[in-house]
ROSE-4610 file (N, C-alpha, C; in Angstrom, 1 decimal, always signed):
// ROSE-4610
residu = [M/M/M/E/E/E/Y/Y/Y/A/A/A/Y/Y/Y/R/R/R/T/T/T/D/D/D/I/I/I/G/G/G/K/K/K/R/R/R/R/R/R/A/A/A/S/S/S/N/N/N/Q/Q/Q/D/D/D/Y/Y/Y/V/V/V/G/G/G/L/L/L/F/F/F/K/K/K/N/N/N/D/D/D/S/S/S/G/G/G/A/A/A/N/N/N/L/L/L/A/A/A/I/I/I/V/V/V/A/A/A/D/D/D/G/G/G/M/M/M/G/G/G/G/G/G/H/H/H/Q/Q/Q/G/G/G/G/G/G/D/D/D/V/V/V/A/A/A/S/S/S/E/E/E/M/M/M/A/A/A/V/V/V/S/S/S/H/H/H/I/I/I/G/G/G/Y/Y/Y/A/A/A/F/F/F/A/A/A/D/D/D/L/L/L/N/N/N/A/A/A/A/A/A/D/D/D/I/I/I/D/D/D/G/G/G/A/A/A/A/A/A/K/K/K/W/W/W/L/L/L/I/I/I/A/A/A/E/E/E/L/L/L/S/S/S/R/R/R/E/E/E/N/N/N/D/D/D/L/L/L/I/I/I/L/L/L/E/E/E/R/R/R/G/G/G/Q/Q/Q/Q/Q/Q/F/F/F/A/A/A/D/D/D/L/L/L/T/T/T/G/G/G/M/M/M/G/G/G/T/T/T/T/T/T/I/I/I/V/V/V/A/A/A/V/V/V/L/L/L/V/V/V/Y/Y/Y/G/G/G/N/N/N/K/K/K/F/F/F/V/V/V/V/V/V/A/A/A/N/N/N/I/I/I/G/G/G/D/D/D/S/S/S/R/R/R/A/A/A/Y/Y/Y/L/L/L/Y/Y/Y/R/R/R/R/R/R/K/K/K/H/H/H/L/L/L/L/L/L/Q/Q/Q/I/I/I/T/T/T/E/E/E/D/D/D/H/H/H/S/S/S/L/L/L/V/V/V/N/N/N/E/E/E/L/L/L/V/V/V/K/K/K/S/S/S/G/G/G/E/E/E/L/L/L/T/T/T/P/P/P/E/E/E/E/E/E/A/A/A/E/E/E/N/N/N/F/F/F/P/P/P/R/R/R/K/K/K/N/N/N/V/V/V/I/I/I/T/T/T/R/R/R/S/S/S/L/L/L/G/G/G/V/V/V/A/A/A/P/P/P/D/D/D/V/V/V/D/D/D/A/A/A/D/D/D/V/V/V/N/N/N/T/T/T/Y/Y/Y/D/D/D/L/L/L/L/L/L/V/V/V/G/G/G/D/D/D/T/T/T/L/L/L/L/L/L/L/L/L/C/C/C/S/S/S/D/D/D/G/G/G/L/L/L/T/T/T/K/K/K/T/T/T/V/V/V/S/S/S/D/D/D/E/E/E/H/H/H/L/L/L/A/A/A/Q/Q/Q/I/I/I/L/L/L/A/A/A/D/D/D/S/S/S/A/A/A/T/T/T/L/L/L/Q/Q/Q/E/E/E/K/K/K/A/A/A/D/D/D/E/E/E/M/M/M/I/I/I/K/K/K/Q/Q/Q/A/A/A/N/N/N/A/A/A/A/A/A/G/G/G/G/G/G/P/P/P/D/D/D/N/N/N/I/I/I/S/S/S/A/A/A/L/L/L/L/L/L/V/V/V/H/H/H/A/A/A/N/N/N/S/S/S/G/G/G/G/G/G/A/A/A/S/S/S/D/D/D/D/D/D]
num = [1/1/1/2/2/2/3/3/3/4/4/4/5/5/5/6/6/6/7/7/7/8/8/8/9/9/9/10/10/10/11/11/11/12/12/12/13/13/13/14/14/14/15/15/15/16/16/16/17/17/17/18/18/18/19/19/19/20/20/20/21/21/21/22/22/22/23/23/23/24/24/24/25/25/25/26/26/26/27/27/27/28/28/28/29/29/29/30/30/30/31/31/31/32/32/32/33/33/33/34/34/34/35/35/35/36/36/36/37/37/37/38/38/38/39/39/39/40/40/40/41/41/41/42/42/42/43/43/43/44/44/44/45/45/45/46/46/46/47/47/47/48/48/48/49/49/49/50/50/50/51/51/51/52/52/52/53/53/53/54/54/54/55/55/55/56/56/56/57/57/57/58/58/58/59/59/59/60/60/60/61/61/61/62/62/62/63/63/63/64/64/64/65/65/65/66/66/66/67/67/67/68/68/68/69/69/69/70/70/70/71/71/71/72/72/72/73/73/73/74/74/74/75/75/75/76/76/76/77/77/77/78/78/78/79/79/79/80/80/80/81/81/81/82/82/82/83/83/83/84/84/84/85/85/85/86/86/86/87/87/87/88/88/88/89/89/89/90/90/90/91/91/91/92/92/92/93/93/93/94/94/94/95/95/95/96/96/96/97/97/97/98/98/98/99/99/99/100/100/100/101/101/101/102/102/102/103/103/103/104/104/104/105/105/105/106/106/106/107/107/107/108/108/108/109/109/109/110/110/110/111/111/111/112/112/112/113/113/113/114/114/114/115/115/115/116/116/116/117/117/117/118/118/118/119/119/119/120/120/120/121/121/121/122/122/122/123/123/123/124/124/124/125/125/125/126/126/126/127/127/127/128/128/128/129/129/129/130/130/130/131/131/131/132/132/132/133/133/133/134/134/134/135/135/135/136/136/136/137/137/137/138/138/138/139/139/139/140/140/140/141/141/141/142/142/142/143/143/143/144/144/144/145/145/145/146/146/146/147/147/147/148/148/148/149/149/149/150/150/150/151/151/151/152/152/152/153/153/153/154/154/154/155/155/155/156/156/156/157/157/157/158/158/158/159/159/159/160/160/160/161/161/161/162/162/162/163/163/163/164/164/164/165/165/165/166/166/166/167/167/167/168/168/168/169/169/169/170/170/170/171/171/171/172/172/172/173/173/173/174/174/174/175/175/175/176/176/176/177/177/177/178/178/178/179/179/179/180/180/180/181/181/181/182/182/182/183/183/183/184/184/184/185/185/185/186/186/186/187/187/187/188/188/188/189/189/189/190/190/190/191/191/191/192/192/192/193/193/193/194/194/194/195/195/195/196/196/196/197/197/197/198/198/198/199/199/199/200/200/200/201/201/201/202/202/202/203/203/203/204/204/204/205/205/205/206/206/206/207/207/207/208/208/208/209/209/209/210/210/210/211/211/211/212/212/212/213/213/213/214/214/214/215/215/215/216/216/216/217/217/217/218/218/218/219/219/219/220/220/220/221/221/221/222/222/222/223/223/223/224/224/224/225/225/225/226/226/226/227/227/227/228/228/228/229/229/229/230/230/230/231/231/231/232/232/232/233/233/233/234/234/234/235/235/235/236/236/236/237/237/237/238/238/238/239/239/239/240/240/240/241/241/241/242/242/242/243/243/243/244/244/244/245/245/245/246/246/246/247/247/247/248/248/248/249/249/249]
x = [+17.9/+18.2/+17.3/+17.8/+17.1/+17.2/+16.1/+16.0/+15.4/+15.8/+15.3/+15.5/+14.6/+14.9/+14.1/+14.5/+13.8/+14.1/+13.0/+13.2/+12.5/+13.1/+12.7/+12.8/+11.9/+11.9/+13.0/+13.7/+14.7/+14.2/+15.0/+14.6/+14.3/+14.7/+14.6/+13.8/+13.4/+12.7/+11.1/+10.4/+9.0/+8.3/+9.0/+8.5/+9.6/+9.3/+10.3/+10.3/+11.3/+11.4/+12.3/+12.7/+13.3/+12.2/+12.6/+11.6/+12.4/+11.9/+12.6/+11.7/+12.4/+11.6/+12.4/+11.6/+12.2/+11.3/+11.9/+11.1/+11.8/+10.9/+11.4/+10.6/+11.2/+10.4/+10.4/+9.7/+9.5/+10.7/+11.7/+13.0/+13.9/+13.4/+14.2/+15.2/+15.2/+16.1/+15.5/+16.3/+15.9/+16.4/+15.6/+16.0/+15.7/+16.7/+16.5/+16.9/+16.1/+16.3/+16.1/+17.0/+16.8/+17.0/+16.0/+16.0/+15.8/+16.5/+16.5/+16.1/+14.8/+14.2/+14.7/+14.6/+14.9/+14.0/+13.7/+12.9/+11.9/+11.4/+10.5/+9.1/+8.3/+7.0/+7.0/+6.3/+6.3/+7.1/+7.9/+8.7/+9.6/+10.3/+11.2/+10.5/+9.4/+8.5/+8.1/+7.7/+7.2/+8.3/+9.4/+10.5/+11.0/+11.2/+11.8/+10.8/+9.5/+8.5/+8.3/+8.4/+8.3/+9.4/+10.6/+11.8/+11.7/+11.4/+11.3/+10.2/+9.0/+7.8/+7.8/+8.2/+8.3/+9.3/+10.5/+11.5/+11.2/+10.6/+10.2/+9.1/+8.1/+7.0/+7.6/+8.5/+9.1/+9.9/+10.5/+11.3/+10.6/+9.3/+8.5/+8.6/+8.9/+9.0/+10.5/+11.4/+12.8/+13.0/+13.6/+13.9/+15.3/+16.3/+17.7/+18.3/+19.2/+19.8/+20.9/+21.5/+22.7/+22.8/+23.8/+24.0/+24.3/+25.0/+25.2/+23.9/+23.0/+21.7/+20.9/+21.0/+20.4/+20.9/+22.3/+22.9/+22.4/+22.3/+21.8/+20.4/+19.6/+18.2/+18.1/+18.9/+18.9/+19.3/+20.3/+20.8/+19.7/+19.0/+17.9/+16.8/+16.4/+15.3/+15.6/+16.9/+17.3/+17.1/+17.5/+17.4/+15.9/+15.1/+13.7/+13.0/+13.4/+12.8/+13.3/+14.5/+15.0/+14.2/+13.8/+12.9/+11.6/+11.0/+9.7/+9.6/+10.6/+10.7/+10.9/+11.8/+12.0/+10.8/+10.0/+8.8/+7.7/+7.6/+6.6/+7.0/+8.2/+8.7/+8.4/+8.4/+8.1/+6.6/+5.8/+4.3/+3.7/+4.3/+3.6/+4.6/+4.1/+4.9/+5.5/+4.7/+5.2/+6.2/+6.4/+7.3/+8.6/+8.7/+9.8/+11.1/+12.1/+13.4/+13.5/+12.4/+12.5/+13.4/+14.0/+14.8/+15.1/+16.0/+16.3/+17.6/+18.3/+19.4/+18.8/+19.6/+19.2/+20.4/+20.2/+21.1/+20.3/+20.7/+20.0/+20.9/+20.5/+21.2/+20.3/+20.7/+20.0/+20.8/+20.2/+20.9/+20.4/+21.3/+21.0/+21.9/+21.3/+22.1/+23.2/+24.5/+25.6/+26.4/+25.7/+26.3/+25.3/+25.8/+24.9/+25.4/+24.5/+24.8/+24.4/+25.3/+25.0/+25.0/+24.0/+23.9/+23.6/+24.3/+24.0/+24.1/+23.3/+23.4/+23.2/+24.1/+24.0/+24.8/+24.4/+25.2/+24.6/+23.5/+23.1/+24.0/+24.3/+25.5/+25.1/+26.0/+25.9/+27.3/+27.1/+28.3/+28.2/+29.4/+29.4/+30.1/+29.4/+30.0/+30.4/+31.7/+32.2/+33.3/+33.3/+34.3/+34.7/+33.7/+33.9/+34.5/+34.5/+35.0/+33.9/+33.8/+32.8/+33.5/+33.0/+33.6/+32.5/+32.8/+31.8/+32.1/+31.0/+31.2/+30.6/+30.1/+29.7/+30.5/+30.5/+31.2/+30.2/+30.3/+29.4/+29.6/+28.5/+28.5/+28.1/+29.1/+28.9/+30.1/+29.8/+30.8/+32.0/+31.6/+32.7/+33.6/+33.0/+33.8/+34.7/+34.2/+35.1/+36.2/+36.0/+37.1/+38.1/+37.7/+38.6/+39.4/+38.8/+39.5/+40.5/+40.2/+41.1/+42.2/+42.1/+43.1/+42.9/+41.7/+41.4/+40.9/+40.5/+40.1/+40.7/+41.1/+41.5/+40.2/+40.3/+39.1/+38.6/+39.6/+39.2/+38.5/+39.0/+38.3/+36.9/+36.8/+35.5/+34.4/+34.8/+33.8/+33.0/+33.7/+33.0/+32.8/+32.8/+32.6/+31.2/+31.0/+29.6/+28.6/+29.1/+28.3/+28.3/+28.2/+28.3/+27.0/+25.9/+24.7/+24.6/+25.6/+25.6/+25.9/+25.0/+25.3/+25.5/+26.4/+26.7/+26.0/+25.3/+24.5/+23.2/+22.1/+20.9/+20.0/+18.9/+17.9/+16.8/+16.5/+15.3/+15.5/+16.8/+17.0/+17.6/+18.4/+19.0/+18.6/+18.6/+18.2/+19.0/+20.3/+21.2/+21.4/+21.4/+21.6/+22.9/+23.7/+25.0/+25.2/+24.7/+24.8/+26.1/+26.7/+27.8/+27.2/+27.6/+27.1/+28.3/+28.2/+29.3/+28.7/+29.4/+29.0/+30.0/+29.5/+30.3/+29.8/+30.7/+30.3/+29.6/+28.7/+28.0/+28.3/+28.8/+29.2/+28.2/+28.0/+27.2/+27.8/+26.9/+27.4/+27.6/+27.6/+27.7/+26.4/+26.6/+25.5/+25.7/+24.7/+24.7/+23.9/+24.5/+23.8/+23.5/+22.3/+21.9/+21.4/+21.8/+21.4/+21.4/+20.6/+20.6/+21.7/+22.0/+23.1/+22.7/+21.4/+21.0/+21.6/+22.0/+22.7/+24.2/+24.8/+26.3/+26.9/+26.1/+26.6/+26.5/+25.9/+25.8/+26.4/+26.5/+27.0/+28.3/+29.4/+30.6/+30.6/+31.5/+31.6/+32.0/+32.9/+33.3/+32.2/+31.3/+30.1/+29.1/+29.0/+28.1/+28.6/+30.0/+30.6/+30.3/+30.4/+30.1/+28.7/+27.8/+26.4/+26.2/+26.8/+26.7/+27.3/+28.3/+29.0/+28.3/+27.3/+26.5/+25.7/+25.3/+24.5/+23.0/+22.6/+21.2/+20.6/+19.3/+18.6/+18.9/+18.6/+18.9/+18.0/+16.7/+15.8/+16.3/+16.8/+17.3/+18.6/+19.3/+20.5/+20.1/+19.1/+18.6/+18.0/+17.2/+16.6/+17.7/+18.8/+19.8/+20.5/+20.7/+21.3/+20.5/+19.2/+18.3/+18.4/+18.4/+18.5/+19.7/+20.9/+22.1/+22.2/+21.6/+21.5/+20.7/+19.6/+18.7/+19.4/+20.2/+20.9/+22.0/+22.5/+23.5/+22.8/+21.5/+20.9/+19.8/+19.9/+18.9/+18.6/+19.6/+19.4/+18.7/+18.6/+18.0/+17.1/+16.4/+15.7/+16.8/+16.4/+17.4/+16.7/+17.5/+17.0/+18.2/+17.9/+18.9/+18.2/+18.7/+18.2/+19.3/+19.0/+20.0/+19.6/+20.5/+20.3/+21.4/+21.0/+21.9/+21.8/+22.9/+23.0/+23.2/+22.1/+22.2/+22.1/+21.8/+21.9/+21.9/+22.2/+22.1/+23.3/+24.3/+25.5/+26.5/+27.7/+28.8/+29.4/+30.0/+30.7/+31.9/+32.0/+33.2/+34.3/+35.0/+36.1/+37.4]
y = [-67.1/-65.7/-64.7/-63.6/-62.5/-61.2/-60.5/-59.4/-58.1/-57.0/-55.7/-54.7/-53.8/-52.7/-51.4/-50.3/-49.1/-48.3/-47.7/-46.8/-45.5/-44.4/-43.0/-42.0/-41.1/-40.1/-39.1/-39.0/-38.0/-36.6/-35.6/-34.3/-33.4/-33.7/-32.8/-33.3/-34.5/-35.1/-35.0/-34.9/-34.8/-36.1/-37.2/-38.6/-39.5/-40.7/-41.8/-42.7/-42.7/-43.5/-44.8/-45.0/-46.2/-47.3/-48.6/-49.6/-50.8/-51.5/-52.6/-53.8/-55.0/-56.2/-57.3/-58.2/-59.4/-60.5/-61.6/-62.8/-64.1/-65.1/-66.4/-67.4/-68.4/-69.4/-70.8/-71.7/-73.0/-73.8/-73.5/-74.3/-73.8/-72.8/-72.2/-71.1/-70.7/-69.6/-68.3/-67.3/-66.0/-64.9/-63.9/-62.9/-61.5/-60.6/-59.3/-58.3/-57.2/-56.3/-54.9/-54.0/-52.5/-51.9/-51.1/-50.4/-48.9/-48.1/-46.7/-46.1/-45.7/-45.3/-43.9/-43.7/-42.4/-42.1/-40.9/-40.5/-39.4/-38.6/-37.6/-38.0/-37.1/-37.4/-38.6/-39.7/-40.9/-42.0/-41.7/-42.7/-43.5/-42.9/-43.6/-44.5/-44.0/-44.9/-46.2/-46.0/-47.1/-48.1/-47.6/-48.5/-49.3/-48.7/-49.4/-50.4/-50.0/-51.0/-52.2/-51.9/-53.0/-54.0/-53.4/-54.3/-55.2/-54.6/-55.4/-56.4/-55.9/-56.8/-57.9/-57.6/-58.6/-59.7/-59.3/-60.3/-61.1/-60.4/-61.1/-62.1/-61.8/-62.7/-63.9/-63.7/-64.8/-65.7/-65.1/-65.9/-67.1/-67.0/-68.0/-69.3/-69.2/-70.4/-70.9/-70.2/-70.6/-72.0/-72.9/-74.3/-74.6/-73.9/-74.1/-75.2/-76.0/-77.1/-76.7/-75.5/-75.0/-73.5/-73.0/-71.5/-71.0/-71.8/-71.4/-71.3/-72.2/-72.1/-70.9/-70.6/-69.4/-68.1/-68.1/-66.9/-66.7/-67.8/-67.7/-67.3/-67.7/-67.3/-65.8/-65.3/-63.9/-63.0/-63.5/-62.7/-62.7/-63.8/-63.9/-63.0/-62.9/-62.1/-60.6/-60.2/-58.8/-58.4/-59.3/-59.0/-58.9/-59.8/-59.8/-58.5/-58.1/-56.9/-55.6/-55.7/-54.5/-54.3/-55.4/-55.2/-54.7/-55.2/-54.7/-53.3/-52.8/-51.4/-50.5/-50.9/-50.2/-50.1/-51.2/-51.2/-50.3/-50.3/-49.5/-48.0/-47.7/-46.3/-45.8/-46.7/-46.2/-46.1/-46.8/-46.7/-45.5/-44.9/-43.7/-42.6/-41.4/-40.2/-39.8/-39.9/-39.4/-40.4/-41.6/-42.5/-42.6/-41.8/-41.9/-41.6/-42.5/-42.3/-42.9/-43.5/-44.0/-45.2/-45.4/-46.5/-46.7/-47.6/-47.8/-48.5/-48.1/-48.9/-50.1/-51.2/-52.3/-53.0/-53.5/-54.4/-55.5/-56.7/-57.9/-58.9/-59.6/-60.7/-61.9/-63.0/-64.2/-65.2/-65.6/-66.5/-67.9/-68.8/-70.2/-71.1/-71.7/-72.5/-71.7/-72.1/-71.4/-70.6/-70.2/-69.2/-68.2/-67.1/-66.0/-65.4/-65.0/-64.3/-62.8/-61.9/-60.5/-60.0/-59.3/-58.7/-57.2/-56.3/-54.9/-54.2/-53.2/-52.3/-50.9/-50.0/-48.6/-48.4/-47.5/-47.2/-47.5/-48.3/-48.9/-50.0/-50.1/-51.0/-52.2/-53.1/-54.2/-54.2/-54.4/-54.6/-55.9/-56.4/-57.6/-57.2/-57.4/-57.1/-58.5/-58.7/-60.0/-59.8/-60.4/-60.4/-58.9/-58.1/-56.7/-55.8/-56.3/-55.5/-55.4/-54.2/-53.9/-53.8/-54.5/-54.6/-54.3/-53.3/-53.1/-54.2/-54.9/-56.1/-55.8/-54.6/-54.2/-53.0/-52.7/-51.6/-50.6/-49.3/-48.3/-48.2/-48.2/-47.9/-46.4/-45.6/-44.1/-43.4/-42.2/-41.4/-41.1/-40.7/-40.4/-41.6/-42.8/-44.0/-44.3/-44.1/-44.3/-43.3/-42.1/-41.1/-41.4/-41.9/-42.3/-43.5/-44.5/-45.7/-45.3/-44.3/-43.9/-43.0/-42.5/-41.6/-40.2/-39.8/-38.4/-37.7/-38.4/-37.8/-38.6/-37.9/-38.7/-39.0/-39.9/-40.2/-39.0/-38.1/-36.9/-35.9/-35.8/-34.9/-35.4/-36.7/-37.4/-37.0/-36.7/-36.4/-35.1/-34.2/-32.9/-32.8/-33.9/-33.8/-33.4/-32.4/-31.9/-32.8/-33.8/-34.8/-36.2/-36.2/-37.5/-38.3/-37.7/-38.5/-39.1/-38.9/-39.5/-40.9/-41.8/-43.2/-43.7/-44.7/-45.2/-46.4/-47.1/-48.2/-48.2/-48.6/-48.7/-49.7/-50.0/-51.0/-50.3/-50.7/-50.2/-49.0/-48.6/-47.4/-47.8/-48.8/-49.2/-50.7/-51.1/-52.5/-53.6/-53.3/-54.3/-53.9/-54.9/-54.7/-55.5/-54.8/-55.4/-55.4/-56.4/-56.5/-57.1/-56.7/-57.4/-58.4/-59.7/-60.8/-61.6/-61.7/-62.5/-63.4/-64.5/-65.4/-65.5/-65.6/-65.6/-66.7/-67.2/-68.0/-67.2/-67.8/-67.1/-67.8/-67.1/-67.6/-67.2/-68.1/-67.7/-66.5/-65.5/-64.2/-63.1/-63.5/-62.4/-61.5/-60.3/-59.3/-58.7/-58.7/-58.1/-56.8/-55.7/-54.4/-54.1/-53.9/-53.4/-52.0/-51.1/-49.7/-48.9/-47.8/-46.9/-45.8/-45.0/-44.0/-42.9/-42.8/-41.8/-42.1/-43.3/-43.6/-43.4/-44.0/-44.0/-42.7/-41.7/-40.4/-39.5/-40.0/-39.1/-39.8/-41.1/-41.8/-42.6/-42.4/-43.0/-44.5/-45.2/-46.7/-46.9/-46.0/-46.2/-46.1/-45.1/-44.9/-46.1/-46.6/-47.8/-49.0/-49.1/-50.2/-50.1/-48.9/-48.6/-49.0/-48.6/-49.0/-50.5/-51.2/-52.6/-53.3/-52.7/-53.3/-53.2/-52.3/-52.1/-53.3/-53.3/-54.5/-54.3/-53.3/-53.1/-54.2/-54.2/-55.2/-54.8/-55.7/-55.5/-54.4/-54.3/-53.2/-51.9/-51.9/-50.6/-50.1/-51.1/-50.7/-50.1/-50.7/-50.1/-48.7/-48.6/-47.3/-46.2/-46.6/-45.7/-45.2/-46.1/-45.7/-44.6/-44.8/-43.7/-42.4/-42.6/-41.4/-40.6/-41.3/-40.6/-39.9/-40.6/-40.0/-38.7/-38.7/-37.5/-36.4/-36.8/-35.9/-35.1/-35.8/-35.3/-34.4/-34.2/-33.4/-34.1/-35.4/-36.2/-35.7/-35.5/-34.9/-35.8/-37.1/-38.1/-39.1/-39.9/-41.0/-41.9/-42.6/-43.5/-44.8/-45.9/-47.2/-48.1/-48.8/-49.7/-51.0/-52.1/-53.5/-54.3/-55.0/-55.8/-57.3/-58.1/-59.6/-60.2/-60.8/-61.4/-62.9/-63.6/-65.0/-65.5/-65.6/-66.1/-67.7/-68.2/-69.7/-69.9/-71.1/-71.4/-71.3/-70.5/-70.3/-71.4/-71.3/-72.2/-71.8/-72.7/-72.4/-71.4/-70.5/-69.6/-70.2/-71.1/-71.8/-71.0]
z = [+26.6/+26.1/+26.8/+27.0/+27.7/+26.7/+26.6/+25.7/+26.4/+25.9/+26.3/+25.2/+25.1/+24.1/+24.5/+23.9/+24.0/+22.8/+22.2/+21.1/+21.4/+21.0/+21.5/+20.3/+20.3/+19.2/+19.3/+20.5/+20.7/+21.0/+20.9/+21.3/+20.1/+18.9/+17.8/+16.6/+16.5/+15.4/+15.6/+14.5/+14.5/+14.7/+14.3/+14.4/+14.6/+15.0/+15.2/+14.0/+13.2/+12.0/+12.3/+13.5/+13.9/+14.1/+13.9/+14.2/+14.7/+15.7/+16.4/+16.4/+16.3/+16.3/+17.0/+17.7/+18.3/+18.0/+17.5/+17.0/+17.4/+17.7/+18.0/+17.2/+16.6/+15.8/+16.5/+15.9/+16.5/+16.6/+15.8/+15.8/+16.9/+17.7/+18.8/+18.4/+17.2/+16.8/+17.2/+17.3/+17.7/+16.7/+16.5/+15.5/+16.2/+16.1/+16.6/+15.5/+15.3/+14.2/+14.7/+14.3/+14.4/+13.0/+12.7/+11.4/+11.6/+10.8/+11.0/+9.6/+9.5/+8.2/+7.8/+6.5/+5.9/+4.7/+4.5/+3.4/+3.9/+2.9/+3.3/+3.7/+4.3/+4.7/+5.7/+5.4/+6.2/+5.6/+4.6/+3.9/+4.8/+5.7/+6.6/+7.5/+8.0/+8.9/+8.2/+6.9/+6.2/+5.9/+5.4/+5.0/+6.2/+7.4/+8.5/+9.0/+9.1/+9.6/+8.6/+7.3/+6.3/+6.5/+6.6/+6.7/+7.9/+9.1/+10.3/+10.3/+10.0/+10.1/+9.0/+7.8/+6.7/+7.0/+7.4/+7.7/+9.0/+9.9/+11.1/+10.9/+10.0/+9.6/+8.9/+8.0/+7.2/+8.1/+9.2/+10.1/+10.7/+10.8/+11.5/+10.7/+9.4/+8.5/+8.3/+9.0/+8.8/+9.4/+8.6/+9.0/+8.5/+8.9/+8.5/+9.2/+8.6/+9.2/+10.1/+9.8/+10.6/+10.5/+11.1/+11.1/+9.6/+8.8/+7.4/+6.7/+6.9/+6.3/+6.7/+8.0/+8.6/+8.0/+7.8/+7.1/+5.7/+5.0/+3.6/+3.5/+4.5/+4.5/+4.8/+5.7/+6.0/+4.8/+4.1/+2.9/+1.9/+1.7/+0.7/+1.1/+2.4/+2.9/+2.7/+3.0/+2.8/+1.3/+0.4/-1.0/-1.4/-0.9/-1.2/-0.6/+0.6/+1.2/+0.5/+0.0/-0.8/-2.0/-2.7/-3.9/-3.5/-2.4/-2.0/-1.6/-0.9/-0.5/-1.7/-2.6/-3.8/-4.7/-4.8/-5.5/-4.9/-3.6/-2.9/-3.1/-3.0/-3.2/-4.6/-5.6/-6.9/-7.2/-6.4/-6.6/-6.0/-5.0/-4.3/-4.3/-4.8/-4.9/-3.5/-2.5/-1.2/-0.5/-1.1/-0.6/-1.5/-2.5/-3.4/-2.7/-2.9/-2.3/-0.8/-0.4/+1.0/+1.1/+2.2/+2.5/+4.0/+4.3/+5.7/+5.9/+7.0/+7.4/+8.1/+8.3/+9.1/+9.7/+10.9/+11.6/+12.2/+11.9/+12.4/+13.0/+14.1/+14.7/+14.7/+14.1/+14.2/+15.0/+16.2/+17.1/+16.9/+16.6/+16.2/+17.0/+18.1/+19.0/+19.7/+19.6/+20.2/+19.2/+18.2/+17.2/+16.8/+16.2/+15.8/+14.5/+13.7/+12.4/+12.6/+12.1/+12.1/+10.7/+10.3/+9.0/+9.2/+8.4/+8.5/+7.1/+7.0/+5.8/+6.3/+6.1/+6.6/+7.9/+8.7/+9.9/+11.2/+11.2/+12.5/+12.8/+14.1/+14.5/+15.4/+15.4/+16.4/+17.2/+18.5/+19.4/+20.1/+20.5/+21.3/+22.6/+23.7/+25.1/+25.7/+25.8/+26.3/+27.3/+28.4/+29.4/+29.7/+29.8/+30.2/+29.1/+27.9/+26.8/+25.7/+25.2/+24.1/+22.8/+21.8/+20.5/+19.4/+18.6/+17.5/+16.4/+16.1/+15.1/+13.8/+13.5/+12.2/+11.8/+10.5/+10.0/+9.4/+9.7/+9.2/+7.7/+7.0/+5.5/+5.4/+5.6/+5.7/+5.0/+4.6/+3.9/+4.9/+6.1/+7.1/+7.4/+7.4/+7.7/+6.5/+5.3/+4.1/+4.1/+4.5/+4.5/+5.6/+6.7/+7.7/+7.2/+6.6/+6.1/+5.1/+4.2/+3.2/+3.7/+4.9/+5.5/+5.2/+4.6/+4.3/+5.5/+6.5/+7.8/+8.9/+10.0/+11.2/+12.0/+12.9/+13.7/+14.5/+14.9/+15.6/+14.7/+13.5/+12.5/+12.2/+12.1/+11.8/+12.8/+14.0/+15.1/+14.7/+14.0/+13.7/+12.2/+11.4/+10.0/+9.7/+8.9/+8.7/+8.0/+7.3/+6.5/+7.1/+8.5/+9.2/+8.9/+8.5/+8.3/+6.9/+6.0/+4.7/+4.7/+4.3/+4.3/+2.9/+2.7/+1.4/+0.9/+1.9/+1.5/+2.4/+1.8/+2.5/+1.9/+2.5/+2.0/+1.4/+0.1/-0.6/-1.4/-1.7/-2.5/-3.9/-4.0/-5.2/-5.5/-6.8/-7.2/-6.5/-6.3/-5.7/-4.2/-3.4/-1.9/-1.6/-0.8/-0.4/+1.1/+1.8/+3.2/+3.6/+4.8/+5.4/+6.3/+6.2/+6.9/+7.5/+8.9/+9.5/+10.6/+10.9/+11.9/+13.0/+14.3/+15.5/+16.4/+17.3/+18.4/+19.4/+20.1/+21.2/+22.5/+23.5/+24.8/+25.8/+26.8/+28.0/+28.6/+28.9/+29.5/+28.5/+27.2/+26.1/+26.1/+25.8/+25.6/+24.2/+23.4/+22.1/+22.1/+21.6/+21.5/+20.0/+19.6/+18.3/+18.5/+17.7/+17.9/+16.6/+16.6/+15.5/+15.8/+14.8/+15.0/+15.9/+16.3/+17.3/+18.6/+18.9/+20.1/+20.0/+18.9/+18.8/+18.5/+18.0/+17.7/+18.9/+20.0/+21.1/+22.4/+22.4/+23.6/+23.1/+23.8/+23.3/+23.6/+22.9/+23.2/+24.7/+25.2/+26.6/+27.5/+27.3/+28.1/+28.0/+26.8/+26.6/+27.4/+27.3/+28.1/+29.6/+30.1/+31.5/+31.9/+31.0/+31.3/+31.3/+30.3/+30.3/+31.4/+32.0/+33.1/+34.4/+34.5/+35.7/+36.1/+37.3/+37.8/+37.6/+36.9/+36.6/+35.7/+35.7/+34.8/+33.3/+32.4/+31.0/+30.5/+31.0/+30.6/+31.1/+32.3/+32.9/+32.1/+31.6/+30.8/+29.5/+28.8/+27.6/+27.8/+28.9/+29.3/+29.5/+30.2/+30.5/+29.3/+28.3/+27.0/+26.3/+26.3/+25.7/+26.5/+27.8/+28.7/+28.4/+28.3/+28.0/+26.7/+25.7/+24.3/+24.3/+25.0/+25.1/+26.0/+27.0/+27.8/+27.0/+25.9/+25.0/+23.9/+24.0/+23.0/+22.2/+22.1/+21.4/+20.0/+19.1/+17.8/+16.8/+17.1/+16.2/+17.0/+16.3/+16.9/+17.5/+18.6/+19.3/+19.6/+19.3/+19.6/+20.1/+21.2/+21.7/+22.1/+21.5/+21.7/+22.3/+23.4/+24.1/+24.1/+23.8/+23.8/+24.7/+25.8/+26.7/+26.8/+26.6/+26.6/+28.0/+28.8/+30.1/+30.1/+28.9/+28.7/+27.2/+26.8/+25.3/+24.5/+25.0/+24.3/+24.7/+24.1/+24.5/+25.8/+26.5/+27.8/+27.6/+28.5/+28.4/+29.2/+28.5/+29.2/+29.1]
């Protein structure tokens, strides 16, 4: 497996509330996480860092027998972290209401689990095609699904930043969790909405198709988001299966 990432403050934010983590444990499993914090003062910073660092630390002890066990572990950890962030936010006035989106990929042999809460996304780039494999938990996406907005109208919807699920805000956490086969040659992209709201899927696919190194591709994504105005923090994390996946027959 090969990894690369870049996170950037963008052009208009006072601080970077995104947090990125890469982890590997003794069983050979790999975990990649992108979290996009929200909340006043330093609340977003605290929530996103808590989520990534706590889950990453717990990952060292993961000893699942198979991918289903790994998925159950990830669901349990997200629930546990939701309680911790909620509790911390209730303890300190300046952290009240803090929370974070999160998207995580756990690679276990030739399969991977994707979990997400909020509008940070995961994409799968396979055979020169880019596919979004998470669904945004956002107001604008709900309106598009219900037919109240067209995809074109959604582009200029004034409340695009309103998310309908997040980690650490409510007592119950509802993550989407899905398992996929991993093929040699696959590239996974995990990113915050600071990237996807400024760089189109078509442009992301063009960057991934380039012969540049994985790190250069992550850097280019950040560069393009900033060139488009950089209205938010931007994070791009790439995972490339140069080995370890199933054969692409």
